[in-house]
PAZA-24862 format. One line per 8 residues: their letters; for each residue y negated, z, x of N, C-alpha, C. Coordinates in steps of 0.05 Angstrom, whole numbers, plus 5000, padded with zeros to 4 digits. Atoms other than C-alpha are relative to their C-alpha. Layout:
REM PAZA-24862
A) Y Z X Y Z X Y Z X ~ ...
***
This chain:
REM PAZA-24862
SVRIPGGG) 4980 5020 5009 2093 1832 6710 5013 5010 4974 ~ 4986 4995 5025 2123 1828 6641 5023 4980 4999 ~ 4977 5018 4997 2194 1801 6644 5022 5007 4981 ~ 4974 4996 5013 2258 1792 6604 5020 4985 5017 ~ 4982 5014 4982 2315 1777 6652 5023 4986 4985 ~ 4978 5013 5014 2366 1758 6598 5006 5014 4974 ~ 4993 4986 5025 2398 1776 6532 4992 4984 4976 ~ 5003 5012 5026 2384 1762 6459 4977 4982 4995
DNNVIKLY) 5022 5016 5011 2317 1739 6431 4984 4987 5022 ~ 5014 5011 4977 2281 1730 6497 4973 4988 4995 ~ 5028 5006 5003 2210 1724 6471 4985 5023 5013 ~ 5013 4978 4984 2168 1763 6521 4977 5012 4984 ~ 5021 4990 5017 2106 1768 6477 5002 4985 4974 ~ 4997 5012 5026 2115 1756 6403 4979 5011 4981 ~ 5022 4991 5017 2055 1758 6357 5006 4996 4971 ~ 4994 5000 5028 2066 1776 6284 4975 5000 4982
FDMGGVLT) 5024 4995 5016 1994 1784 6262 4976 4985 5013 ~ 5025 5013 4990 1924 1752 6268 4988 5017 5022 ~ 5012 4986 4978 1890 1769 6333 4973 4988 5006 ~ 5027 5011 4996 1814 1760 6337 4990 5002 5028 ~ 5009 4996 4973 1808 1780 6409 5012 4980 5019 ~ 4991 5018 4979 1834 1751 6474 5025 5012 5013 ~ 4977 4992 4985 1903 1754 6506 4996 4988 5028 ~ 5006 5009 4973 1890 1751 6581 5023 5008 5019
NNGTIETT) 4979 4995 4980 1943 1744 6635 4989 4994 5028 ~ 5007 5004 4972 1924 1755 6708 5024 5005 5019 ~ 4976 4994 4984 1995 1772 6730 5022 4980 4994 ~ 4977 5017 5005 2064 1745 6711 5012 5007 4973 ~ 4985 4997 5025 2095 1734 6642 5023 4981 5003 ~ 4977 5016 4991 2166 1710 6652 5025 5007 4985 ~ 4973 4996 5007 2234 1701 6621 5017 4980 5015 ~ 4983 5018 4983 2286 1673 6669 5023 4988 4985
YGNTAIDL) 4977 5010 5016 2337 1662 6614 4991 5002 4970 ~ 5005 4998 5028 2322 1643 6542 4976 4985 4990 ~ 5017 5015 5018 2266 1625 6496 4971 4996 5009 ~ 5029 5005 4999 2191 1636 6500 4986 5023 5013 ~ 5017 4979 4988 2139 1673 6541 4980 5011 4980 ~ 5019 4992 5021 2086 1674 6486 5007 4985 4974 ~ 4990 5013 5024 2110 1660 6415 4982 5007 4976 ~ 5016 4997 5025 2067 1648 6353 5014 4985 4978
SYAPVTVN) 4985 5015 5020 2122 1622 6308 5015 5017 4980 ~ 4985 4983 5018 2153 1682 6274 4988 5000 4972 ~ 5015 5001 5025 2099 1682 6220 4974 4985 5006 ~ 5026 5014 4995 2035 1640 6210 4979 5020 5008 ~ 5020 4982 4990 1983 1674 6252 4977 4984 5012 ~ 5023 5012 4986 1913 1658 6280 4993 5017 5024 ~ 5007 4987 4975 1899 1676 6352 4975 4987 5011 ~ 5025 5011 4991 1830 1669 6381 5003 4986 5027
KIINTGNI) 4998 5012 4973 1843 1658 6456 5024 5010 5015 ~ 4981 4992 4979 1898 1658 6507 4988 4989 5026 ~ 5012 5008 4974 1869 1658 6578 5020 5008 5022 ~ 4981 4995 4978 1916 1651 6638 4988 4993 5027 ~ 5006 5005 4972 1897 1658 6711 5023 5007 5018 ~ 4976 4992 4985 1966 1681 6732 5022 4980 4997 ~ 4976 5017 5002 2036 1654 6721 5014 5007 4974 ~ 4984 4997 5024 2072 1642 6655 5023 4981 5003
TTSYKTIN) 4977 5017 4994 2143 1617 6664 5023 5007 4982 ~ 4974 4997 5014 2205 1606 6622 5018 4977 5007 ~ 4982 5023 4997 2266 1562 6622 5000 4982 4976 ~ 5000 5016 5024 2251 1536 6552 4971 4994 4992 ~ 5028 5005 5009 2185 1535 6512 4983 5023 5010 ~ 5016 4979 4988 2134 1572 6552 4980 5012 4980 ~ 5018 4991 5022 2081 1577 6497 5007 4984 4975 ~ 4991 5013 5024 2103 1562 6426 4982 5007 4976
IGLGSTLN) 5017 4996 5023 2055 1552 6368 5015 4990 4975 ~ 4983 5008 5022 2094 1552 6303 4985 4988 4976 ~ 5011 5013 5024 2084 1518 6236 4981 5019 4986 ~ 5020 4984 5014 2021 1544 6202 4983 5018 5018 ~ 5015 4983 4982 1996 1582 6263 4977 4984 5013 ~ 5023 5012 4987 1929 1569 6297 4993 5015 5025 ~ 5011 4990 4975 1906 1579 6368 4973 4986 5005 ~ 5026 5013 4996 1832 1568 6378 4996 4989 5028
LLSNAGTI) 5004 5009 4973 1832 1563 6454 5023 5009 5018 ~ 4982 4994 4978 1884 1560 6509 4987 4991 5026 ~ 5014 5007 4975 1850 1563 6577 5018 5009 5023 ~ 4982 4994 4978 1893 1558 6640 4987 4993 5027 ~ 5009 5004 4973 1869 1567 6711 5022 5008 5020 ~ 4977 4992 4984 1937 1590 6736 5022 4980 4997 ~ 4976 5017 5002 2007 1563 6725 5014 5006 4974 ~ 4983 4999 5024 2044 1549 6660 5024 4982 5005
YSTNAIAI) 4977 5015 4990 2115 1526 6675 5025 5005 4983 ~ 4973 4999 5012 2180 1510 6639 5019 4986 5018 ~ 4981 5011 4981 2239 1499 6684 5020 4980 4987 ~ 4980 5017 5013 2284 1464 6632 4990 4985 4976 ~ 5007 5013 5025 2243 1441 6572 4970 4995 4999 ~ 5028 5006 5007 2171 1443 6545 4982 5024 5007 ~ 5019 4978 4992 2112 1482 6573 4984 5010 4976 ~ 5015 4992 5023 2070 1481 6509 5009 4983 4976
ENRGSINS) 4992 5014 5024 2098 1463 6440 4982 5009 4977 ~ 5019 4993 5022 2049 1459 6382 5010 4987 4974 ~ 4993 5010 5027 2075 1453 6310 4980 5011 4980 ~ 5022 4990 5017 2012 1486 6282 4974 4986 5007 ~ 5026 5011 4993 1940 1477 6304 4989 5013 5025 ~ 5014 4990 4976 1907 1483 6372 4973 4986 5000 ~ 5026 5012 4999 1832 1472 6373 4994 4988 5028 ~ 5007 5009 4973 1825 1466 6449 5020 5010 5021
IYNSGQIQ) 4986 4993 4975 1867 1465 6512 4983 4992 5023 ~ 5015 5006 4976 1828 1470 6577 5016 5008 5024 ~ 4983 4995 4977 1868 1464 6641 4985 4994 5026 ~ 5010 5004 4973 1839 1475 6710 5020 5010 5021 ~ 4978 4991 4983 1905 1500 6738 5022 4979 5001 ~ 4977 5018 5000 1975 1471 6735 5017 5006 4976 ~ 4982 4997 5022 2018 1459 6674 5023 4981 5006 ~ 4978 5016 4991 2088 1435 6691 5024 5005 4982
ASYSTILN) 4975 4997 5015 2154 1422 6655 5020 4979 5010 ~ 4979 5020 4993 2220 1386 6666 5001 4978 4980 ~ 5001 5021 5021 2211 1348 6600 4971 4996 4993 ~ 5028 5003 5008 2146 1345 6560 4984 5025 5008 ~ 5017 4978 4993 2091 1388 6588 4986 5011 4975 ~ 5013 4993 5025 2052 1387 6522 5011 4983 4978 ~ 4989 5014 5023 2087 1369 6457 4983 5008 4976 ~ 5016 4995 5024 2040 1362 6397 5013 4987 4976
VDTLTSLT) 4987 5010 5024 2074 1355 6330 4981 5000 4976 ~ 5018 4998 5023 2016 1375 6284 4971 4992 5009 ~ 5028 5005 4995 1942 1381 6305 4991 5012 5026 ~ 5013 4991 4975 1910 1385 6374 4973 4986 5001 ~ 5027 5012 5003 1835 1375 6371 4990 4989 5027 ~ 5010 5010 4974 1818 1369 6446 5017 5011 5022 ~ 4985 4993 4976 1854 1370 6512 4983 4991 5024 ~ 5016 5007 4976 1814 1373 6577 5015 5009 5025
NTNLITAL) 4986 4994 4975 1847 1370 6646 4983 4993 5024 ~ 5015 5004 4975 1812 1379 6712 5017 5004 5025 ~ 4982 4995 4977 1873 1394 6755 5026 4984 4997 ~ 4974 5014 5000 1947 1377 6744 5016 5007 4975 ~ 4981 4998 5021 1991 1365 6684 5023 4981 5007 ~ 4978 5017 4991 2060 1339 6703 5027 5007 4988 ~ 4973 4996 5011 2131 1329 6678 5018 4978 5010 ~ 4981 5022 4993 2193 1286 6688 4995 4976 4981
IATIDNAG) 5002 5021 5020 2182 1247 6623 4982 5009 4977 ~ 5018 4995 5023 2131 1243 6566 4983 5025 5005 ~ 5016 4976 4992 2082 1291 6599 4983 5011 4978 ~ 5014 4993 5025 2035 1291 6540 5013 4984 4978 ~ 4983 5013 5020 2079 1275 6480 4987 5006 4972 ~ 5014 4996 5025 2040 1265 6415 5016 4989 4977 ~ 4987 5009 5024 2076 1262 6348 4984 5010 4976 ~ 5017 4991 5022 2018 1288 6306 4972 4988 5002
SLGTITNS) 5028 5008 4999 1942 1284 6305 4988 5012 5025 ~ 5012 4991 4975 1910 1288 6374 4972 4988 5001 ~ 5028 5009 4999 1834 1285 6379 4992 4986 5026 ~ 5009 5012 4975 1808 1275 6449 5016 5011 5024 ~ 4989 4993 4974 1841 1274 6517 4980 4992 5021 ~ 5019 5006 4979 1792 1279 6575 5013 5010 5027 ~ 4986 4994 4975 1822 1276 6645 4982 4993 5024 ~ 5013 5004 4975 1786 1285 6711 5017 5010 5023
GTISASST) 4980 4992 4980 1848 1310 6748 5023 4980 5001 ~ 4976 5017 4999 1919 1284 6748 5019 5006 4977 ~ 4979 4998 5020 1967 1271 6690 5022 4981 5009 ~ 4980 5017 4988 2033 1246 6717 5028 5006 4988 ~ 4972 4997 5007 2106 1234 6698 5016 4986 5022 ~ 4985 5012 4978 2156 1223 6754 5019 4978 4990 ~ 4983 5021 5011 2200 1181 6708 4984 4981 4983 ~ 5013 5018 5018 2163 1151 6648 4981 5014 4981
NAIHNSYG) 5019 4992 5021 2104 1159 6600 4985 5026 5007 ~ 5018 4977 4996 2049 1204 6626 4987 5008 4974 ~ 5010 4995 5027 2019 1197 6556 5017 4984 4981 ~ 4980 5013 5018 2070 1182 6501 4991 5005 4971 ~ 5010 4997 5028 2042 1168 6431 5019 4983 4983 ~ 4979 5016 5014 2105 1147 6393 5000 5005 4970 ~ 4999 4993 5028 2097 1182 6325 4974 5010 4989 ~ 5025 4989 5009 2024 1203 6321 4977 4981 5004
NIESITNT) 5025 5015 4996 1952 1180 6328 4982 5015 5019 ~ 5018 4988 4981 1902 1193 6384 4972 4988 4995 ~ 5027 5010 5004 1827 1188 6373 4989 4988 5025 ~ 5011 5011 4976 1806 1179 6445 5014 5011 5025 ~ 4991 4992 4973 1832 1180 6517 4978 4991 5019 ~ 5020 5007 4980 1779 1183 6572 5010 5010 5027 ~ 4992 4994 4973 1801 1180 6644 4976 4995 5018 ~ 5026 5002 4986 1739 1195 6686 5004 4988 5028
STGEINSG) 5000 5013 4974 1722 1167 6755 5017 5015 5020 ~ 4982 4984 4982 1761 1224 6789 5028 5003 4989 ~ 4975 4996 5014 1819 1220 6741 5022 4980 5010 ~ 4977 5017 4994 1889 1193 6756 5021 5006 4979 ~ 4977 4998 5019 1943 1179 6704 5021 4981 5011 ~ 4980 5017 4987 2008 1154 6734 5028 5008 4991 ~ 4972 4995 5006 2083 1149 6721 5018 4979 5013 ~ 4981 5020 4990 2146 1112 6742 4998 4974 4984
SDTIFNGS) 5002 5024 5017 2138 1065 6682 4986 5006 4974 ~ 5013 4997 5027 2098 1053 6618 4982 5025 5000 ~ 5016 4975 4996 2045 1104 6639 4987 5010 4974 ~ 5011 4993 5026 2007 1103 6573 5014 4982 4979 ~ 4985 5014 5020 2051 1084 6514 4990 5006 4972 ~ 5008 4998 5028 2027 1071 6443 5020 4986 4982 ~ 4977 5010 5015 2084 1063 6393 4992 4982 4976 ~ 5003 5017 5024 2093 1015 6335 4990 5015 4976
GRSITSLI) 5012 4986 5022 2050 1034 6276 4982 5023 5007 ~ 5017 4978 4990 2011 1084 6318 4974 4989 5009 ~ 5027 5010 4993 1938 1081 6338 4988 5018 5022 ~ 5018 4987 4982 1893 1099 6396 4973 4986 4995 ~ 5026 5012 5008 1821 1089 6373 4984 4991 5025 ~ 5016 5006 4977 1789 1090 6442 5015 5008 5025 ~ 4987 4994 4974 1820 1085 6512 4980 4990 5022 ~ 5020 5006 4980 1767 1089 6567 5010 5008 5028
NQGDIDAS) 4991 4993 4972 1788 1085 6641 4978 4994 5020 ~ 5019 5002 4979 1738 1098 6696 5013 5007 5027 ~ 4986 4992 4976 1790 1123 6746 5023 4981 5006 ~ 4976 5015 4994 1862 1101 6761 5022 5005 4980 ~ 4976 4999 5017 1920 1085 6714 5020 4983 5014 ~ 4980 5014 4983 1982 1067 6754 5028 5003 4989 ~ 4971 4999 5006 2055 1050 6741 5015 4988 5023 ~ 4984 5012 4979 2109 1038 6793 5015 4976 4990
ADAAILNN) 4986 5023 5011 2145 0990 6746 4992 4998 4970 ~ 5006 5005 5028 2141 0962 6675 4970 4998 4996 ~ 5029 5004 5006 2070 0971 6647 4984 5025 5005 ~ 5018 4977 4998 2011 1015 6663 4991 5009 4973 ~ 5006 4994 5028 1990 1010 6590 5017 4982 4983 ~ 4983 5015 5019 2041 0988 6537 4992 5007 4972 ~ 5008 4996 5028 2016 0978 6466 5019 4985 4981 ~ 4985 5011 5022 2063 0967 6407 4987 5004 4974
GTITTLNN) 5014 4994 5025 2013 0992 6356 4972 4989 5000 ~ 5028 5009 5001 1937 0989 6351 4983 5016 5020 ~ 5021 4988 4984 1885 1002 6404 4974 4986 4993 ~ 5025 5012 5009 1815 0991 6377 4982 4992 5023 ~ 5017 5005 4977 1775 0996 6442 5015 5007 5025 ~ 4988 4995 4974 1805 0989 6512 4979 4991 5021 ~ 5022 5006 4982 1750 0993 6565 5007 5010 5028 ~ 4994 4993 4973 1766 0991 6639 4978 4993 5020
SGNIYAVE) 5019 5004 4979 1714 1001 6693 5011 5012 5026 ~ 4986 4989 4977 1764 1033 6742 5022 4981 5010 ~ 4977 5015 4989 1832 1010 6767 5025 5004 4982 ~ 4975 4999 5014 1894 0993 6727 5020 4984 5017 ~ 4983 5011 4979 1953 0978 6773 5029 5004 4993 ~ 4971 4999 5003 2027 0961 6766 5012 4979 5019 ~ 4994 5019 4979 2053 0930 6829 5024 4982 4993 ~ 4977 5016 5007 2120 0906 6800 5002 4994 4970
GIGIENDG) 4998 5003 5029 2102 0903 6727 4975 4986 4988 ~ 5023 5011 5015 2045 0890 6678 4978 5021 4998 ~ 5022 4982 5002 1977 0920 6678 4996 5010 4972 ~ 5003 4994 5028 1964 0917 6603 5018 4982 4985 ~ 4981 5016 5016 2020 0894 6557 4996 5006 4970 ~ 5002 4998 5030 2010 0881 6482 5025 4987 4989 ~ 4973 5010 5007 2079 0873 6452 5008 5010 4972 ~ 4991 4994 5027 2102 0870 6380 4986 4984 4979
GSATITNL) 5012 5017 5020 2090 0830 6317 4974 5011 4989 ~ 5025 4988 5011 2037 0879 6292 4983 5013 5022 ~ 5016 4988 4978 2012 0900 6361 4973 4987 5001 ~ 5028 5010 5001 1936 0894 6363 4982 5015 5019 ~ 5022 4989 4985 1882 0906 6414 4975 4986 4990 ~ 5024 5013 5012 1814 0894 6381 4981 4991 5022 ~ 5019 5007 4979 1767 0896 6441 5010 5010 5027 ~ 4991 4993 4974 1792 0894 6513 4978 4991 5020
TNSGNISA) 5022 5006 4982 1734 0899 6563 5006 5009 5028 ~ 4995 4993 4972 1743 0897 6638 4976 4994 5018 ~ 5021 5004 4979 1688 0908 6689 5010 5012 5026 ~ 4987 4988 4977 1736 0940 6739 5021 4981 5012 ~ 4979 5015 4988 1801 0918 6769 5027 5004 4986 ~ 4973 4999 5012 1868 0902 6735 5018 4983 5018 ~ 4983 5014 4981 1922 0884 6786 5029 5007 4994 ~ 4972 4996 5006 1996 0875 6771 5015 4974 5005
GTAISNTS) 4985 5025 5000 2053 0826 6772 4988 4980 4981 ~ 5017 5014 5019 2020 0800 6709 4979 5020 4991 ~ 5021 4980 5006 1953 0834 6698 4998 5006 4971 ~ 5001 4996 5030 1949 0824 6622 5021 4981 4988 ~ 4980 5016 5013 2008 0801 6581 4999 5006 4970 ~ 4999 4998 5029 2000 0789 6506 5027 4988 4992 ~ 4972 5009 5004 2076 0784 6498 5004 4990 4971 ~ 5002 5009 5029 2067 0780 6422 4978 5017 4988
GTIETITN) 5022 4986 5012 2017 0806 6373 4973 4987 5004 ~ 5027 5012 5001 1942 0797 6374 4981 5016 5018 ~ 5023 4988 4986 1884 0811 6422 4976 4985 4989 ~ 5023 5013 5012 1819 0797 6386 4981 4989 5021 ~ 5020 5008 4981 1771 0795 6445 5006 5012 5027 ~ 4999 4990 4972 1779 0800 6521 4973 4992 5013 ~ 5025 5005 4986 1713 0806 6559 5004 5009 5029 ~ 4994 4994 4972 1721 0802 6635 4976 4994 5017
TGSISSLT) 5021 5003 4979 1664 0814 6684 5009 5012 5026 ~ 4989 4988 4976 1709 0847 6736 5021 4982 5012 ~ 4978 5015 4988 1774 0825 6768 5026 5005 4985 ~ 4974 4999 5012 1839 0809 6733 5018 4983 5018 ~ 4986 5015 4979 1891 0789 6785 5030 5006 4999 ~ 4971 4998 4998 1966 0776 6791 5007 5004 5029 ~ 4991 4994 4973 2001 0805 6852 5024 4983 5007 ~ 4977 5017 4996 2057 0753 6845 4990 4971 4995
SLADIHNN) 5007 5028 5007 2059 0678 6830 4996 4996 4970 ~ 5005 5002 5029 2052 0694 6756 4970 4999 4995 ~ 5028 5003 5007 1987 0686 6718 4986 5027 4998 ~ 5016 4977 5005 1931 0735 6714 5002 5009 4971 ~ 4997 4995 5029 1935 0730 6637 5022 4981 4990 ~ 4979 5016 5013 1998 0707 6600 4999 5006 4970 ~ 5002 4997 5029 1996 0696 6525 5022 4986 4985 ~ 4980 5011 5019 2054 0686 6477 4993 5006 4971
GNINMLIN) 5009 4992 5027 2017 0715 6417 4975 4985 4993 ~ 5026 5012 5008 1946 0704 6393 4977 5015 5014 ~ 5025 4990 4989 1882 0714 6433 4978 4985 4986 ~ 5021 5014 5015 1822 0699 6390 4977 4991 5018 ~ 5023 5006 4983 1767 0702 6443 5005 5010 5028 ~ 5000 4992 4972 1768 0703 6519 4973 4993 5012 ~ 5026 5003 4988 1701 0714 6553 5003 5007 5030 ~ 4993 4997 4971 1702 0706 6629 4977 4994 5018
RQRNLTFT) 5018 5006 4979 1656 0712 6689 5014 4999 5027 ~ 4985 5001 4975 1711 0716 6742 5003 4971 5009 ~ 5000 5027 4989 1712 0655 6788 5027 4988 5006 ~ 4974 5010 4993 1787 0649 6798 5022 5010 4981 ~ 4981 4989 5020 1821 0671 6734 5021 4978 4993 ~ 4978 5018 5008 1890 0640 6717 5012 5009 4974 ~ 4991 4995 5027 1921 0635 6648 5024 4982 4994 ~ 4977 5016 5009 1989 0612 6621 5006 5007 4971
GKLPANYQ) 4990 4995 5027 2020 0606 6551 4982 4987 4979 ~ 5016 5011 5023 1984 0594 6485 4970 5004 5006 ~ 5028 4998 4995 1911 0578 6494 4986 5019 4982 ~ 5016 4984 5018 1860 0627 6467 4986 4982 4980 ~ 5014 5017 5020 1828 0602 6403 4972 4993 5009 ~ 5027 5005 4990 1760 0608 6436 4998 5010 5029 ~ 5005 4992 4972 1741 0609 6510 4971 4997 5005 ~ 5028 5001 4994 1671 0626 6531 4995 5007 5030
IMIASTSN) 5008 4994 4972 1643 0622 6602 4976 5018 4999 ~ 5023 4983 4997 1595 0676 6623 4986 4992 5027 ~ 5015 5010 4976 1541 0652 6672 4979 5021 5007 ~ 5019 4981 4990 1502 0703 6713 4978 4987 5017 ~ 5018 5015 4983 1470 0654 6761 5013 4974 5008 ~ 4989 5026 4992 1480 0586 6793 5024 5003 5018 ~ 4977 4996 4982 1531 0617 6841 5019 5021 4989 ~ 4983 4979 5012 1562 0670 6795 5005 4993 4971
YGKITFTD) 4992 5008 5027 1598 0642 6735 5030 4997 4998 ~ 4972 5000 5003 1667 0640 6706 5014 4973 5006 ~ 4983 5024 4995 1721 0591 6729 5029 5008 4993 ~ 4973 4994 5009 1791 0588 6698 5018 4977 5004 ~ 4979 5020 4997 1855 0551 6713 5022 5005 4980 ~ 4979 4998 5020 1904 0538 6655 5025 4986 5011 ~ 4974 5012 4991 1978 0524 6671 5021 5004 4978 ~ 4979 4999 5020 2035 0508 6623 4991 5012 4974
VTGTTNFG) 5012 4989 5024 1993 0519 6562 5006 4982 4976 ~ 4997 5014 5025 1999 0499 6489 4976 5006 4982 ~ 5021 4996 5019 1950 0492 6432 4973 4988 5009 ~ 5027 5009 4993 1875 0480 6435 4981 5024 5001 ~ 5020 4979 4998 1814 0521 6452 4972 4989 4995 ~ 5028 5007 5006 1741 0519 6430 4983 5011 5022 ~ 5016 4992 4977 1696 0521 6491 4971 5007 4992 ~ 5028 4993 5005 1628 0555 6491 4988 5015 5023
IHATSSVN) 5014 4984 4980 1576 0591 6533 4992 5026 4987 ~ 5005 4974 5012 1569 0666 6521 4971 5005 4998 ~ 5028 4996 5007 1504 0689 6490 4984 5015 5021 ~ 5014 4984 4980 1487 0736 6548 4995 4984 5026 ~ 5002 5016 4976 1489 0679 6599 4971 4993 5007 ~ 5026 5008 4989 1429 0663 6643 5003 4972 5013 ~ 4995 5028 4991 1426 0587 6653 4974 4987 5009 ~ 5023 5017 4992 1381 0534 6684 5004 4973 4987
ENITYTDV) 4999 5027 5011 1364 0466 6655 5007 4980 5021 ~ 4994 5023 4982 1389 0401 6685 5015 5009 5025 ~ 4984 4990 4978 1442 0435 6728 5030 4996 4993 ~ 4971 5003 5003 1517 0425 6738 5014 5025 5012 ~ 4982 4978 4992 1565 0484 6742 5027 4988 5005 ~ 4976 5015 4993 1626 0457 6778 5026 5015 4995 ~ 4973 4990 5002 1700 0467 6764 5003 5025 4982 ~ 4998 4977 5018 1692 0514 6705 5027 5002 4986
ITGISDAE) 4973 5000 5013 1759 0493 6673 5018 4981 5015 ~ 4980 5017 4986 1821 0466 6708 5026 5001 4985 ~ 4972 5000 5009 1889 0445 6681 5004 4992 4971 ~ 4996 5010 5027 1876 0420 6610 4985 4973 4996 ~ 5012 5027 5006 1854 0354 6578 4982 5002 4976 ~ 5017 5001 5023 1805 0332 6525 5015 5007 4974 ~ 4984 4995 5024 1861 0336 6474 5004 5030 4994 ~ 4997 4971 5003 1866 0411 6486 4974 5015 4997
LSATTGTF) 5027 4989 5004 1791 0422 6479 4990 4991 4972 ~ 5010 5007 5027 1763 0425 6408 4975 4983 5002 ~ 5024 5016 4996 1697 0396 6434 4993 5000 5030 ~ 5009 5002 4972 1669 0373 6501 4969 4998 5001 ~ 5029 4999 5001 1596 0375 6479 4991 5021 4980 ~ 5010 4980 5019 1552 0426 6444 4972 5008 5008 ~ 5026 4989 4995 1488 0466 6444 5002 5030 5005 ~ 5001 4971 4994 1475 0534 6476 4972 5010 4996
TDAEGDSY) 5026 4987 5004 1418 0579 6454 5001 5028 5013 ~ 5000 4975 4986 1401 0637 6500 4987 5023 4985 ~ 5011 4976 5014 1375 0707 6483 4971 4997 4994 ~ 5029 5004 5004 1303 0682 6487 4995 4978 4980 ~ 5003 5021 5020 1316 0627 6437 4997 4972 5011 ~ 5001 5027 4988 1315 0569 6487 5027 4986 4997 ~ 4976 5015 5006 1366 0515 6472 5005 4978 5022 ~ 4992 5020 4980 1405 0469 6519 5024 4984 4989
NWSLSLDG) 4976 5016 5005 1452 0412 6505 5019 5001 5024 ~ 4980 4998 4978 1516 0418 6546 5022 4980 4995 ~ 4977 5018 5002 1575 0373 6561 5020 5008 5022 ~ 4979 4996 4980 1641 0380 6598 5008 4973 5011 ~ 4994 5026 4987 1654 0324 6648 5024 5004 5018 ~ 4976 4998 4984 1724 0314 6677 4995 4987 5027 ~ 5005 5010 4972 1720 0307 6753 5024 5008 5017 ~ 4977 4995 4982 1786 0302 6791 5018 5022 4991
GSYDLILG) 4982 4979 5010 1827 0348 6746 4986 5025 4991 ~ 5015 4976 5009 1772 0399 6734 4975 4991 4985 ~ 5024 5006 5016 1715 0401 6684 4976 5013 5013 ~ 5026 4989 4993 1643 0409 6706 4984 5004 4974 ~ 5017 4995 5022 1594 0439 6658 4971 4991 5006 ~ 5026 5013 4995 1529 0399 6654 4981 5009 4978 ~ 5020 4993 5019 1467 0428 6621 4976 4981 5002 ~ 5022 5019 5001 1409 0384 6599 4973 5015 4999
DCT) 5028 4989 5002 1335 0396 6584 5000 5026 4983 ~ 5005 4976 5016 1311 0463 6557 4981 4993 4978 ~ 5018 5004 5024 1282 0460 6486 4991 5027 4991
***
């Protein structure tokens, strides 16, 4: 054990010079009162590796990477813990953090202010608030364990940019509210969920900035809130693809801002009387294969039905909508000639449809004339001869 029980500086291990080797802890590095267990902030230094299989604990910043300093690898299979503040603070450069143990803090577990190239978690990273707090440049986050915040923001991107977040099939990201938060003017290039992203309230994913690709093949869940919320005048989601399950009070809410394309081959469902999708902003394209999708607010500029078979094709109900939409059949659809697909659209009139007739050409180059026929409040889609 290496300890400082109290007193002045309270940095247990303070590195003043470049270290090309490895600092390995199999025991305990601890200060019960004061600053830092491992400090790389006194002067700009480069350290090759810090490997922990034991316990590193402080009441403030457990591991501190200062301005201009570089740590190539931090590997943790033990415990890194801050009782009152931040477990890992980076104001320099960390090439890689690999966690197969536990990293815990009362505030932010990992605070990145400058450059963190990759973060891989296979076990537990947890805090009260802003568990992973990015205010710099963060490359990749790969999670196959648990990232959690008991209060709010398991991943908080308020002042920085993140290249990619991948939550694998065994991964869980959860918090009390706004589990993944992307701030105004900030960007997440790719957000891939194959596991679970949950929020007890508010939103599972809240975007005020730009998300280029949001792909869900797992579960996004917010029992009392919103599954995916896009909110803000400049808030943009370019491609939102769902082949999994999004369940919440409102599954997708485009409160304001723009969603370019939503492609749904999975399940988008409201757990309340609210709609599966609510739009007060702009949705350019909605592509749907779900048979019971509901939608309120401003109509998408374009709505395309996806047809997999005569018994598996999209059906949508619009309620309290404004504007018009341009109906079409998605290019990947597999259709039959001289067949009627019943109840494909409910709740709008001819005046809200840009056209009720058109031509569909499939991937093999075959063409079909189609028409929408109103039948008792719902439109049937009728396909003619194959050319």
